[in-house]
N, C-alpha and C positions, 0 to 999 in steps of 0.2 A: 869127580874132581881130578882124577888122574888124566882123564880125557882132556880137561882144560889145561892141565900142565903141559901136555904134549902140544896142544894148540898154541899156547902162549910162548913156546920156544924152549921147553925143557929138554934134557938130554934124551936122545933116542938112538937106538942101534940101527934102525932101518932108514930108508930114504925119507927126507923131509917132505911132507905133503905140500901141495901148492896152496896159494891163497884162496882160490875158488873152492877147493875141497874143504879147507878149514871153515870157510864161511858157510858152506853147505851143512857141515856137521854141527856148527853152532846153531844154525837155523833149525835143524832137526831137534836139537836139544831144547831150544826155546819152545818148539811146538809140542814136543812129546813129554817133557819132564813134568812130573807131578809136584816136585818140591819147589817151593818159591825160591829157596837159596840157589838151586841149580839154574833156574831160569834167570835169576838176577845176575849170576856169574857169566852166563852165556851172553846176556845182553851187554854186560860190561865189556866182554871180549869183542863183541861186534862194534862197540863204540870205539875201541882202540884201533880196530882195523878199518873203520869207515873212512878215514882221511886218505889212507894209502890205497885202499881198494874200494874207492867210492862207487864205481860202476857195479862191481860185483855185489857189494852190500845192498846197494839200492835195488838191484834186480831181484835178489834172492830174499832179502830180509825185510823189505818194506811191509809186506802183508803181515808178517809175524809181529813186527813192531807195533803196527796199528792194533792188532789183536791184544797185545800186552796193554796198550793204553786203555782198551775197553774193559779188560777183565781184571787187571791187577791194580786198580786205582787205589786200593787200600794201602799199598806199599809205595811210599813216595820215592824211595831210592831207585827201584826198578823203573818207575815212571820217568824219573829224571834221566836215567841212562838211555831210555828209549827216545826221549825227546832230543837229547844231545846227538844221538846217532842219526836221527832223521834230519836234524839241522846240518850235520856234516855232509849228508848225502845231497841235500837240496841246495845248500848255500854254495855260491861260487867264490866266497871269500876265503880262498886257500892261501897258504903262505907261499912266498915266492919260490922257496926251495922245492916245495912239493909240486908247484906248478912246472918248474923246470924238469923235475924227474918224470912227471906224468904228462908232459906236454904232448907226447905222441898218442897217449891214450884218451886224453880229454876231448870232449866234443863241446863246441861253443854253447850249444843250447842244452847241455846235459841237465843243468839245474831246472831249466824250464820244463823239460820232459818229465823229470821226476815230480815236479810240482803239479803238472797236469794229471799225472797218475794219482797223486794224493788227493787232489780236490775233485776228482771225477765223482767220488762219493761225497756229497755235501755234508753227510753226517760226520765225516772226518774233521772238517773245519768247525762244525758245531761242537764236537768233542774237544777240540783244541781250545775253543773259547771257554768251555767249562773248566778245563784244566788251568787256564790263565787266572780264573777266579780263586784258585787255591792260594792260601796264604803261605804255604811252605815254600821257602826260598828255592829248594832243589827242584821244585815243580814249576813254580811261577816264572822264574828267570829263563830257563830253557824254552818254556812255552812261548814267552814273549819273543825270544830270538827266532824261534821257528816260524811264528806267524809273520814276523817282519820279513823273513826270507821268502815266505810264500808270496807276500805282497810285492816284493821286488821282482819276482819271477813272472807272476801272472796277476798283476795288480787289478785290472778291471774285473776279472772273473771272481777273485777272492773278495773284492769290495762288494760285489753284488750278493755273494753268499752271506757276508756279514750284515749287509743292509737288510736282508729279509729274515735274518735270524732274530728271534725275540730278544730284545734288550742287548743286541750284539755290540753296538757302539757304546752303550752305557757301561757295559762291563769293562771295556778297554779304557774308558775315561777314569775308572777307579785307579788305574796305574799311576796317575799323576799325584794321587794322594798317598802313595806308599811311602813309608818313612825310610825305607832303604833306598839310598840314592842310586844304586846300580839299577834297580828295577825301575825307579822313576825315570832315570835318564834314558834307559832303553825303551821305556814306554813312550817318551817323547819321539824317539826315532820311529817307533811303530806307528804312531799317529801321523808322522810325516808321510809315510808311505800310504797310510790309509786315506788321507785327505787329498792326495794328488788327483787333480782333474775330476773331482766328483763333488758337484755342488750340493747334492742331497746330504752326503755324509758331512760335508763342511758345515752345513746349517745345523745338523744334529749335534756335532761336536761343539759348535759355538754356543748353542743353547743349553749345553750341559756344563756351562760355566767354565769353558776352557780359557777364555780371555783372562778371567780373574786368576785362575791357577797359574797360567803361564807368566803373567806379569808379576805374580808373587815370587815365582821361582827366579825370574830375572833380577828382582830386587834383592832376594836373599843371596844370590850369587855375586852381587856387586855391580849391577848394571853393565856399563861398557867395560869395566875393569874385570869382569868375570871371565870364566874359562869357556871351554867348548860347549858346556851345557847352555850358556846364554846364546851361543850361535845356533844350537839346535832349536831352542825355543823360538828364536826370531825366524828361523826358516819355517817352523810350523805356523807361526802367526802369518807369514806371507802366504802360505798355502790357504789359510782360512779366509784371508781378506782379498787376495788378488782376483779380480774379475768376478767378485761375489757382492753384488749391491746390497743384498739383504744383510750379510754379515758386516759390511761396512757401516750400514745404518745402525745396526745393533751395537757396534763398537763405539760409534759416536754418541748414541743415545745413552749408553752405559757410562759415559764420562770417562772412558778409558784413554781418550786423547790427552787429558790432563795428566795422566800418569806417565806419559812419555817425556814430559819436560825434564825430569831429573836425568834422563839418559844423556843429555847434551850439555851437562854442566862440566865445563873444562876449566882447569886452573890457569894461572898466569904462566907457569912453567910447562910448556907443551913438548919438551924435548924428551927423547927416549921412549916413545910409545912402543909397546910390544906389538908383535904381529897379530896376536889374538885380539887386542884392543882395537887395532885398525880394522880387522875383519868385523868385529862386533858393531863398531860405530858405522861401518859401511852398510851393514844389514839394517841397522836402525834407521839410517837415512833412507834406504830403499823402502822400508815399511811406511815411512811418512809419505813418500812419493806414491805408494800404492793407494793411499787414501785420497790424494788430490790429483790423480792421474788425469790428463786431458781426455783419455778414453772413457772415463766414468761418466755417468749421467750428469749434466750440468748442475742440477739441483743438489745432488749428493756432494759433488766437489765443492760447491759454494758453501754449503753448511759446514763441511770439514775445514775449509779455509777460515771461516769466521771463528770456529771453535779454537783453531790453532792460534789465532791472533788474540782472542780473549784470555786464553790460559797462559799466554806468554811464550808459547813454543816458537813462534816466528821471531820474537825478540832474541831468544836463546840461539837460534840458528844464525841470526845476523851477528851475534857476538862471536861465534866460531868463525864466521866469514871474515871478520875484521881482526881476528886474533893472529898472533905471530907464532911461528914454530909448529903450525899444524901441517901434517904430512900432505903432500901434493894431491894424492888420490882422494884423501878425505876432503880437502878443500874443493876439489873439482866436484865431488858428489854433493857437497854442501851447497855449492852454487846452483847445481841442477835442482836440488830440493827446494831451495828458496825460490827459484824460478817458478816452479809449479805451485808453490804455496801462494804466490802473489798473482798468478796468471788469471786475468779477468776479474779480479776482486779489487774494487776501487779502494776499499779501506786499507787492505794490505799493501797495495801499490803506493798509496799516499804515505804509509808508514816507511816503506822502503826508501822512498824519495827523501825522507828526513834523516836517514841513517848517515852518520859521518864516520869516516875512518879516523883512528887515533893518531893523527899526524899533526905537525905544527907548520903552518896553520891547518885546522881541520878541513878536510875535503869531503865532498859527498861520496858515498860508497859507489854510486853510479860512475862518477868520474874515475875513481881508482880502478874499477873493473874495466872501463874502456881503455885505460892506459895499458892494462895487461893484454887486452884483445888486439891492439894495434902494435904490440911489441913482438917482433919476430923471434925474440930469444925465449919467449915463454913456451911451455909445452903446448902441443897442438890440441890435446883434449881439454886443457884449461881454457884456451882461446875459444874453442867451440862452446864450452859451458858458459863463458861470459856472454857470447853472442846470444845464446838461448835465454839467458837471464834478461838481457836487454830487450829481446823480443817479447818475453812474457811481461816485462814491465810496461811495454807500450800496447799490449793486447787489450783492445776495447778500453783504452785509457786516453781519451782526447785531451784531458788536462796534462798528462805527462808528455804527450806528443807536442802540445803547444809549448811546454817548457823547453823541450829539446830544440825545437825549431827556433824558438826565440833567442837561443844562444848564438844562432847564426846571423841574425838580423843586425844591421849596422847600429841601431839605436841601443842595443843591449850588450854589445861586446865589451867585456872588461879586460883591459890589457894587463892587469896585475895578477890574474889567476887564469888557470887553464879551465876551459869549459868543455862540456860534452860536445858541442858543435865544432869547436876547434879541433878536438881529438878526431872526430869523424872526418872532417875535411883533410886533416893531416894523414889519416889512414887511407883516405880515398885517392890521394895523389902521391903516395909513397912509392918506393921502388919494390916493395914486397907485394907480390900479387895476392897472397892470402890476406894481407891487411887491406888491400884494395877491395877484395871480394867481401870481407866481413863488414867494412865500413859502408859499402854500397848497400848491402842487405839491411844493415842497421838503419841507415837513413831511409830506405824504402819503407821499413816498418813505422817510422815516424810520420810517413805520409799516408799510411794505409787507411782507406775509406774516410779521408778528411780533405775535402775539396778546398776549404779555406786555407789550410796550411800549404797545399800545393801552389796556390796563388801567391801566398806570402813568400815561399821559397824562391820565387822568381826574382825577388828583390835582392837576393844575396849576391854580393859582388866580391870578387877575389883579386888580390894584387899578385899578378904572376911574376913580375920582375920590376926592378927599379927603372923608372922612366917610361914605362908602358902604361897605358890606361887600364883600369880594372876591367875584368871580364866576369860576366855572370856565371854562376855555378852551372847552369844548363849548358852554356857555351863551352865551358871548360871540360865538361864531361864528353861532349861531342868531339872536342879537339883531341882528347886522349884516345878516343875510339879510332879516329882517323890516323893516328900515329902508328898503328899496328903493334900494340903492346901484346902481352901474353894473353892466351885464350881465357884464363881464369879472370883476369882483370876486365877484359872486354865483356865476358858473360855477366859479371857483377854490375858493370856500368849499364849494360843493356837492360838488365832486370830493373835497375833503379829508374831508368828513363821510361820503361813501359809502365811501371807503377805510377810514376809521376804524371805521365800524359793521359792515363786512362781516366775517363770520366771527368776531364778538365779541358774544356775547349780553349781556354786562355793559354794554358801551357802548350797545347798543340800549335796554336798560332805563333807563340814565341819560338817554338822549335822549327816551324816551317819558314819563319822569317829569315833564318840563316840560309842563304842560297846554296851552301855547300852540303847541307844535311841530306836532302833528298837524293842528289846524285850519288853520294857516298853509299846510301842504303841500297839503291837500285844496282850499283856496281857490285856490292858485296853479294847480293842475292843472285845476280846473273852469272857470276863466275862459277866455274866447276872446280871446286877445291877438294882437298882430302877429307877423310872422315872427321878429323879433329875440327875442321872449320865448318862442318855441316851444322853443328850446334849454333855457332855464331850466325850462320846464314838464316837459320830458323828464327832466331831472336830478332834479326834485322827485319825479316818479313813480318814478324809480329809487331814491331815498332812502326813499320810503314802502314800496316793494316790499322793500328790504333790511330795513326794520323789521318787516315781516311774516315774511319767510323765516327770519331769524335770531332771531325772538322766542321766548323760553323760557316765555312765559305767566306770568311772575312777577307782572305787574301785572294786576289783575282787570279794570280798565276798558279795557285795551289788549291784550287777548288776540288771538290770530290771527283767530279767528272774528269778533270784534267789529270789528276793523279791516277785514276783508273786507266785512262788512255796511255799514260806513261808506262804503267805496268804491262799493259797489253803489248806495247811496241818493244820494250826493252827486255822484258822477262817472260811474258806469257802467263796467262791466268793459271793454266794447269801447272806450270813450273812453280809459280808463286805458291799455290796451295800445297804442292808437294814439299817445297822447302819449309813451309809453315808447319807441316806435319812432322818434321824431323824432331821437334821439341818433345811432343808427347810420346814419341816412339823410342826415345833415348832411355837407356837402362838407368842412368842416374836420376832421371826425372821420376821414374816409377819408385825408386827408393825414397826419394825426398817426399813423395806424396803420401807415404805410409803414416808418418807421425810427425808432430811439430818439432820435436827435438832434433837438431842437426847432429847426426852421428855418421861419421865417415871413417873408413879404415885408414885413409891417408889424405894429406892435403890436396893431392891431385884429383881426388874424387869429389871435392867440394865445389859443386857446380850449381845446384838448384836449391832454392829455399821452399819450405813447405807452403807458405802463404802464396808464393808466386805460382806454384803449381795450380792452386785454386783459381788464380787470375787467368792462367792459360786455358784452363778447362772452361772458364766462363766466356772468354773472348774468341777462342778458336772457331767456334761455329758461326758466331755473328759476323766475324770478319770475312769468313768464306762466303757467306751470303751477300755481304756488302760488296764484295768484288764483282759479283755477277749481276748486281742490280743495275737497271738502266736509270737514266736521269729522271724519267717520269716516276719511276718507283721511289727514287730518292725524294722527289718533291712530295709525293704522297706521304712518304714516311715522315718528312719534315712537318707536313701539315698535321699528321697524326701526333707527332711529338709535341707540336705546339698546343694541339687540343688537349693532349694529356697533361701538359704543363699547366694549362689554364684550369683543367679539371683538378689537378693536384693543388693548385693555388686556392681554388674554391674549397676543396676538401680541407686544406690546411687552415683556411679562414674559419670554416665552420668548426673544425676541431678546436681552434683557439677559442671561439665563442662558447663551445660546449665546455671546454676546460674552465673558462671563466665562470660560466653558469654553475658548473660543478663546485667551484670554489665558493661561489656565493651560497649555493645550496648547503654546502658543508658548514659555512659560517652561520646560516640560518638554523641549521640543525643543532649546531652548538648552542646558539642563543636559545632555541626552544628547550633544549635539554637543561640549560642553565635556569631558564624561567620555570621549567617544570620542577626542578629541584627546589628552587626558591618557593614555588607555590606549595610544594609538599611540606617544606619547612614551616611556611606560614600556617598551612592547615593544621599541622601538628601543634604549632603554638596556639592557634585558636582553640583547638580541641582541648589542649591543656588548660587554657584560660577558662574555657567553659566549664570544665570539670572543677577548677578551683572556685569559680563563681558559685557553682552548685554546692560545693562543699561549704562555702561561706554562708550561702542561704540556709543550708541545713543547720549549720552552727548557730546562725542568727535565730532561726525558728526554735531551736532547742533552748537557747538562752532566753528567748521570749517566754517560752512555757515555764522554764525554771524561775524566771523573774516574777511571773504571775503567781506561782506557788509561794515564792519567798514573800511576796507582798501580802498575800493572804495570811501567811504564817505570822509575819511581823505585826499585821493589824490585829489578829486574834490574840497575839501575845501582849501587844501594847495596850489593847483596850482593857486588859485586866489591871493595868497600872494607869488608870485615867488621871489626867492632869487636873486634879481637884485643888491643887495648891498653887496654881499659876498666879503670879503677882499682877498687880494692877498695871504696872509699867508695860508688861508684855501685852496685856489686853489693849492698851492705848496704841501700841505699835501696830497691832493687828487692825485697829480701827483706821489708823492713818493709811495703811496699805490698802484697806478696802475703799477708802475715799479716792485714793489715786486711781485704783482700777475703775471706779465708777466714772471718774472724769474722762479717763481714756476711752471708756466705752461710749460715753456720750459723743466725744469728739469723732470717733470712728463712725458712729451712726450718722453724724452730720455729713461726713465725707461720703458715706455710702449713698445718702439721699442726693447729693450733688451729682455723683456719677450716674445714678439712676435717671436723673433728669436729662443728663447729656445723652444717655442711651436712647431715651424716648424721643429726643429731638432727632437723633440720627435715624432712628427707625422711621419717623414721620417723613424725613427727607427722602429716604429710599423708596417709600411707598408712592411718592409724588413723581417719580421718574416715569418716562414714557414707555410705550409698548416697544419702541425701537431698541430699548436696552434690555429686552426680555432675556436674551442669551446671557448678558452680563449678570442680570438678576439671578438667573438660574445658578450661575457660578457662585454668586454671593450667597444665595440660599444654601448652596453646598457648604460654604464656610460657616453659615449660621447653624447648619445641622451639626457640623463639627462642634460648634460652641455649645449647642444643646446637649450633645453627647458628653461634653466636658462637664456641664452643669449636672447631668445625671450622675456622673462619677463623683462629683462633689457632694451630691445628696447622699450617695452611698457612704462617703467618708463621714458625713455628718451623722448618719444613722449609726455608724460604728462608734462615733464619739458619744452619742446618746446612750448606746449600750454600755460604754465604759462609765458614763455618768451614772446610769442606773446601778451598776455594780458598786460604784463609790457610795451611792445613797444607801445601798444595802449594808455596806460596811459601816457607814455612819450610824445607822439604826442599831446595828450590833454594838457599836461603840457606846451609844446611849445606854443600852441595857447594861453593859459592863460598868458604865459610870455609876448607874444606880447601885449596882452591886458593890462597887468600890466605895460609894458613899456610906453604905451600911457597914462596910468593914473599916472605915476611916478611923473611928475612935480607937480601934485596936492598934493603930500604928504608933501611938504615943507622941511624946514631945520631941523626939529626936529629929535630926536633920535629914531624914529619909525623904520627906515630901519634896524638898528642894532638889535632891538628886534625881528623884523620879521625874519631876517636871522638866529638868534639863534633858534627860534622856528622851522624853517624849517629844520635846521641841526639836531635837536633832533628827529624830525619826520622821517627824512631820515635814521638816525641810527636805529630807531625802526623798520622801514620797512626792513632794511638789516638784522636785527636780526631775524625777522619773516621768511624771506626767508631762512636764514641759518637753522632755526629750521625745516622748511619743508624738506629741503634737508637731514637733519639728520634723520628725520622720515623715509624718503624713503630709506636711507642707512640701517636703522635698518630692514626694511622689506626685503631688499636684503640679509642681514645677515641671517635672518631666512630661506630664500630660499636656501642659501648656506649650511646651516646646513642640510636641507633635502637632498641636493645633496651628502653631505658627508656620510649620513646614507645609501643612496642607493648604493654608490660606495664601501662601506665597505664590502658588500657581495662578490664583485668581487675580492677584494684583497686577499681573503682566497685561491683562486685557485692556484696561483703560486707567489713565492716571487718576481721574477724579474718583472713580469707584474704588480704585486701589487705596487711595488716601482714606476714603470713608471706611473701608474694611479694616485698614490698619488701626484707625481710631476706635472702631468697634472692638477689635481684638485687644487693644491696649486698655480700653475701658473695662472690658470683661476681665481682663487680667487684674486690674486694680480692684474691681469689685470682688473677685474671688479672694484676693489678698485680704481685703477688708472683712469679708465674711469669715475667713479663717481666723483673723485676729479677733473679730467679735465673738466667734464661738469660743475661742481660747479665753477671752476675757470673761464671757458669761460663765464659763466653767469655773474659772478661778474665783470669780466673785461669789458664785454660789457656794463654792467650797469654803471661802472665808466666812461667809454669812453663817453657814452651818456650824463652823467652829466657834464663832462668837456666840451663837445661840446655845451651843453646848456649854460654854463658859458662863452663861447666864447674863450676857450683855444684851441690852435692848438694841434692836435693829429697826430700820425703817419698815413701814407697813408694806405688806406684800402687794397691796392694791396699786402702789406707785410703780412698783416694778411691772405689774401686770399691765398698767396703762401704758408704760413705756414700751412694753413688748407689743401691745396692741397697735401703738403708733408705728412701730417697725413693721408690723404686719400689713398696715395700710400702705406703707411705702414699698415694701418689698414684694408684696403679693404672696402668691403661693410658695415662693422660694424660701421664705423665712417662717413658714408655718411650723416647721419642725422645731425651730429655735424657741418659739413661744410655748409649744407643748412641753419642751424640755424645761423651760423656766417654770411653768405651772407645776411640773413634777417636782422640781426642787422646792417650790413654795409649800406644796402639800407635805413634803417630807419634813 
């Protein structure tokens, strides 16, 4: 400790040791001392000397400090001192006073050299990553600062070491979750350095949920109203997203664009913005531009543009654009941001066209911006931003181009309000050369790749002065060119004319129709002027070359061949090509070709437009070839062009046909899908109905079985209470009903005989037909076969009825037995009114049974009706062959139908008559002899033949019973 006191400046009688000697002694102390306290004090002393004696401490103590980090990790205090000492040695962030004092001793790359020594052993960086994981503030914070300093000095090398270290990046991501703001904020700075120009680390950081954490920090800090922490987070987000398509897509898919909308919510009072807020909002706007930059892949840019529209971010930006009190640099950056959000996106461009400024009366935002562009009192950067916004609005937007050009046409000019076209014309012919250039470039973008509008713009007429006739816009542009205006103005007008005439033969014809234009161009090209005029000469050569290449030879004096001869005589081909090459060789041309946004250091450098550089690159080669081509080659080229045009027309026609067929095919597919869905619905309905029918059938069968059981039960129960006390009136009623049934039976039998006679006559007439009608007879026999099938089914039904009748007879026999038993028990009933009640109950039950039997017969008749319908449908095909035979067959079918009805009725009547007879016999009433009935049945048998044999047998069975 005494040693340390001497080192730290305590009183000493001898001469004071130098700094290098003191540092050497401290290093020896750190290396040789066995006590932790002594090593800790020595390291603390080195820390205090490290800022003043940076070089000496770095050379002598770095190895010992690294050893302390490896061996004394259990003591957080000494680790913290060691990390601070290393940070002071490696970092170049010294105070200004110390820099002034040590300026002679410092070397520019001193920190870089010490960093190289430190990272030479990769284990040192891995050790530092491990220390950063420690939660102790005195270890973690200096570790974060030291690692940040290493990345600043030797970024790529340290990035590679961290990348290959297991979980290296993930460890550093935990810093964003630290509750201590100092460590969290320095962690953001560390990640800024870590993610610079390293796509692999950027992806890892992004997928470690960095976007979510950073956006949360920005929200917690107050968005644009936050402090420098928000600025650091925005810079880190820019590192992660700029030129990284994977992270941009991840940012969009994660719905993080929607979280950017609150950043741009500004109030009505926009005065008094702090410098930090301006910086934050500027970075936020730049972050939006990173996502929709024209240098990004078109698909990624388009998806981000759509997301910004749907979440309301574009609307929010337009609100800032039209707000008052917004600082000029924020307004300029907002215009640039809106430009790239709408560039090439039709939906966003249409929305921007609908935005109105809050003025009275309201004016479109485009008009307000153009007013700023042509106003020479506005800042230069703001005018450039407005021009860029106008260019982006018209980029791939034929609808917007048409709206701008329409404001120039005579039929659409509104004298009560200022239009975009009027502003452009005013800027085009103003005295301010920058306004001339901006208006010319803006108008050229309105004509870009749109031949229809180029032709329509030829109709524009301008009133130059009172009393003089109007002049076309094309003529006025050439007049200003010939007047010798400023270079910037002439360059702008020449770019407009080149864009206007390219790929438009009609515009070329109008241009050549003025006899002064070609001599002016040849005179400009042929002169030997200074360097400033060389650019104008090159553009004149380009315009003349366009007039040759797109010339349709409609003017005899200015055909392609004559113009080439003129160039050869007055300029020379080589000289012409040399002057044409002045454009692409110019320095300002190279700058403009780099990116779409017009960015110039001063107004004097504003010469070329990005889209125009593309046109020059496209036309320079073809014009050079066209100048050297002969007339024969031109003719061949014309023929090839015509052939190609015809081919293109044919292709266009077939494309149209294919498009129409595709539409029809789509419509048919839609119809098929609709019909398929309807079919599926109907099938489902049918399936459901079938299942319901099956359920109903099952229920019907179940009820049928239950009904049979109930009938047997009621019969057996009712027979015990036999109606031995029925009054004579009831018996007489039964006799009357029996007589009625007999009469009906006789009547139906007579009708049946008549129908049988008719059938016999029809059959005889059919047998007498000739052999020529054999095919028709075959068809008729088919119908008769159907009729025989129906008769067979009818016989089956009759057999079922007979079986039911046999069951009834059995029940009647059982009833008789019970009656006998009831008779024996009758004296026991006494003289009470029970017999009357019993008879009424039995009568009711009897009526119920009769109704049930009738319902069964009715059901059987319905089944027979369905069978008859099937017979009619089958015989209908036979009826088409011949009218006569069809009539006969219909009569046969009708007679069979009536016969079947009669047979059913007869069977029903026979059954009921038999039942009534049996009841009357049970009551002891005399009934007709059975012989009469038998004789009647025998008569029926003679008439009906074998078909009524079963009825007779049934009647005999009833008689025997």
